[in-house]
Each structure stands twice: as C-alpha cells, then as structure tokens.
C-alpha positions in Angstrom: -13.5 9.8 74.9 -16.2 12.5 74.4 -18.8 10.4 76.2 -16.6 9.7 79.2 -15.9 13.5 79.5 -19.6 14.3 79.4 -20.5 11.5 81.8 -17.9 12.9 84.2 -19.4 16.3 84.0 -22.9 14.9 84.7 -21.7 13.0 87.7 -19.9 16.0 89.3 -23.1 17.9 89.8 -24.5 15.8 92.6 -21.2 16.1 94.6 -21.5 19.9 94.4 -25.0 19.7 95.7 -23.9 17.6 98.6 -21.1 20.0 99.4 -23.6 22.9 99.4 -25.9 21.0 101.7 -22.9 20.2 104.1 -21.9 23.9 104.1 -25.5 24.9 104.9 -25.7 22.5 107.7 -22.4 23.8 109.2 -23.7 27.4 108.9 -27.0 26.5 110.6 -25.2 24.8 113.4 -22.9 27.9 113.9 -25.9 30.2 113.8 -27.7 28.1 116.5 -24.6 28.2 118.6 -24.3 32.0 118.3 -28.0 32.5 119.0 -27.6 30.3 122.1 -24.7 32.5 123.3 -26.7 35.6 122.7 -29.7 34.1 124.6 -27.4 33.0 127.5 -25.9 36.5 127.8 -29.3 38.0 127.8 -30.6 35.5 130.4 -27.5 36.3 132.6 -28.3 40.0 132.3 -25.1 40.7 130.5 -25.0 43.3 127.7 -25.2 42.3 124.1 -22.0 42.0 122.1 -22.1 43.6 118.7 -19.5 41.2 117.4 -21.9 38.2 118.0 -24.7 40.1 116.1 -22.3 40.9 113.2 -21.2 37.3 113.0 -24.8 36.2 112.9 -25.6 38.7 110.2 -22.5 37.5 108.1 -23.6 33.9 108.5 -27.1 34.7 107.4 -25.8 36.5 104.2 -23.6 33.5 103.4 -26.5 31.1 104.1 -28.8 33.0 101.7 -26.1 32.9 98.9 -25.7 29.1 99.5 -29.4 28.6 99.3 -29.6 30.4 96.0 -26.7 28.5 94.6 -28.3 25.2 95.8 -31.5 26.2 94.1 -29.7 26.8 90.8 -27.8 23.5 91.2 -31.1 21.6 91.8 -32.9 23.3 88.8 -32.2 20.5 86.3 -34.4 17.9 87.8 -33.7 15.5 85.0 -32.4 12.0 85.9 -28.7 11.6 85.3 -29.1 8.1 83.9 -31.5 9.6 81.4 -29.0 12.3 80.5 -26.3 9.6 80.0 -28.6 7.6 77.8 -29.4 10.7 75.7 -25.6 11.4 75.5 -24.9 7.9 74.3 -27.6 8.1 71.6 -26.3 11.5 70.6 -22.8 10.0 70.0 -24.1 6.8 68.4 -21.9 6.0 65.4 -24.9 6.0 63.0 -25.9 9.5 64.3 -22.3 10.7 63.9 -22.2 9.3 60.4 -25.4 11.2 59.5 -24.1 14.4 61.0 -20.8 14.1 59.1 -22.5 13.5 55.9 -24.8 16.5 56.5 -21.7 18.6 57.3 -19.9 17.5 54.2 -23.0 18.2 52.1 -23.4 21.7 53.5 -19.8 22.4 53.1 -19.9 21.4 49.4 -23.4 22.3 48.2 -25.9 25.0 48.9 -24.0 26.7 51.7 -23.8 30.5 51.9 -20.7 32.2 53.2 -22.2 32.6 56.7 -22.9 28.8 56.9 -19.4 28.0 55.7 -17.8 30.3 58.2 -19.7 28.5 61.0 -18.5 25.2 59.7 -14.8 26.1 59.5 -14.0 25.9 63.2 -15.7 22.4 63.4 -13.7 21.2 60.4 -10.4 22.6 61.9 -11.1 20.7 65.1 -11.7 17.5 63.2 -8.7 17.8 60.9 -5.3 17.7 62.5 -3.1 17.9 59.4 -3.4 17.6 55.6 -0.5 16.3 53.6 -0.5 17.0 49.8 1.8 14.7 47.8 3.2 15.0 44.3 2.1 12.5 41.6 3.8 11.7 38.4 2.6 13.4 35.2 -0.6 15.4 35.1 -2.5 13.4 37.6 -4.2 15.1 40.5 -2.1 15.4 43.7 -2.6 12.8 46.4 -4.2 14.0 49.7 -3.7 12.5 53.1 -5.8 13.8 56.0 -4.8 13.1 59.7 -7.0 13.7 62.8 -10.4 12.8 64.1 -12.0 13.2 60.7 -9.6 10.5 59.2 -10.6 8.1 62.0 -14.3 8.8 61.5 -14.1 8.4 57.7 -12.1 5.2 58.0 -14.8 3.9 60.4 -17.5 4.8 57.9 -15.6 3.0 55.1 -15.2 -0.1 57.2 -18.9 0.0 58.1 -19.7 0.4 54.3 -17.4 -2.6 53.5 -18.9 -4.7 56.2 -22.4 -3.9 55.0 -21.5 -4.8 51.4 -19.9 -8.1 52.6 -23.0 -8.9 54.6 -25.3 -8.2 51.6 -23.1 -10.3 49.4 -23.1 -13.2 51.9 -26.9 -13.0 52.2 -27.3 -13.0 48.4 -25.0 -16.0 48.1 -26.9 -17.9 50.8 -30.2 -17.0 49.0 -28.9 -18.2 45.7 -27.6 -21.5 47.2 -31.1 -22.1 48.8 -32.8 -21.4 45.5 -30.5 -23.9 43.7 -31.2 -26.6 46.3 -35.0 -26.0 46.0 -34.8 -26.1 42.2 -32.7 -29.3 42.3 -35.2 -30.8 44.8 -38.1 -30.0 42.5 -36.4 -31.4 39.4 -35.5 -34.5 41.3 -39.1 -35.0 42.5 -40.5 -34.3 39.1 -38.2 -36.8 37.4 -39.0 -39.5 40.0 -42.7 -38.8 39.7 -42.8 -38.8 35.8 -40.5 -41.7 35.0 -41.1 -43.9 38.0 -37.4 -44.5 38.6 -34.3 -42.4 39.1 -31.8 -41.4 36.4 
C-alpha cells in the first residue's frame, strides 16, 4: 500500500510539468496576439491603449512565475523508474525486518529519553490497539497487539518458520544422501572383499 502511494506521487510530477508547459504556451500565444494588436494600432497611426500594455505586463509577470515554478519542478533530474526501484528496495521485506529489529532494540536497550520520544510516534502508528487479558493464578497477563506491527511480526514469524523448515529439509536430504553413499561404499567393499554378495 505504501509503495503504491509513493509511486503515485512520483508519477504525478510529470503531469504538473506538462500542465505548466501548456500554460506557458498559452501565455506566449496571448502575448504574441497582444503584441500584434499593439503593432497593428501603431502601424495604422492609432494611439496606444494602456489596457493592452497592462495586459501584456500582467501576462509577463504570470509567465515569469510559471517559468520559476517549472524550473523548480524540473530540479530533480532523477529518472522516475530509478526512484521507483529505490522505493521498492527501501520497502523490501528484508529491509523492513532489519529496520523493525533495530527499532525494537533501540526501544529496549541503550536508548536515551530523547531517542525513545522520537520512537513513540512511530510505534503508535504501527500499533492500532493492545488488549491485555487476565490469566489464571500468578502467571503473566496475556497481551494481544493489533495493527500494522502485528502483521509485520506475523510475517517475520512465518519467514522464520519457513527458513527453519527449509534448513530441516536440506539437512534431511543431506543425511539421506550420506546414508546412500555409505551403503554404496559398504556394498562395494563387501563385493570386492568376499567376491560374492551377501
């Protein structure tokens, strides 16, 4: 969801640039038209109209503002595809996991009050609600967290479980191959020593 929002923001910038260019073209055309009218009046020997000069001046002020705005819109010359790629790597699940683990470490250990105060708004955004439940006896209370942090933590747990399953499967496969190799060696050694199979 965050990536889609950021990509949308990146893709809106060129349309604003195009709109500014269109406005500049319209103003230039209007300026040309007014200058032609002023020239025609002068060629015909008619007196100058102050209103035409005022309109021309207003258009020039507007044009200068648009040129400045266009220059500021063009300032980031970075390719949008490159920005989108950077954005996707920034929100890579592995990077998010590392950032969350750093956040939790800072929140728990070695954080001064200023650092903890900066982390609180982030934690509030990630945690929607916290439900504390009673437990029988003198056991610690149960805690349920709802919100983005719960989804992130659940994803991290799933990734950890998948990693453990993969490692276990790889170890089982390795052990099976080692058994087959051992049996093959034993079989070859028995055949070679005794001359016949047992």
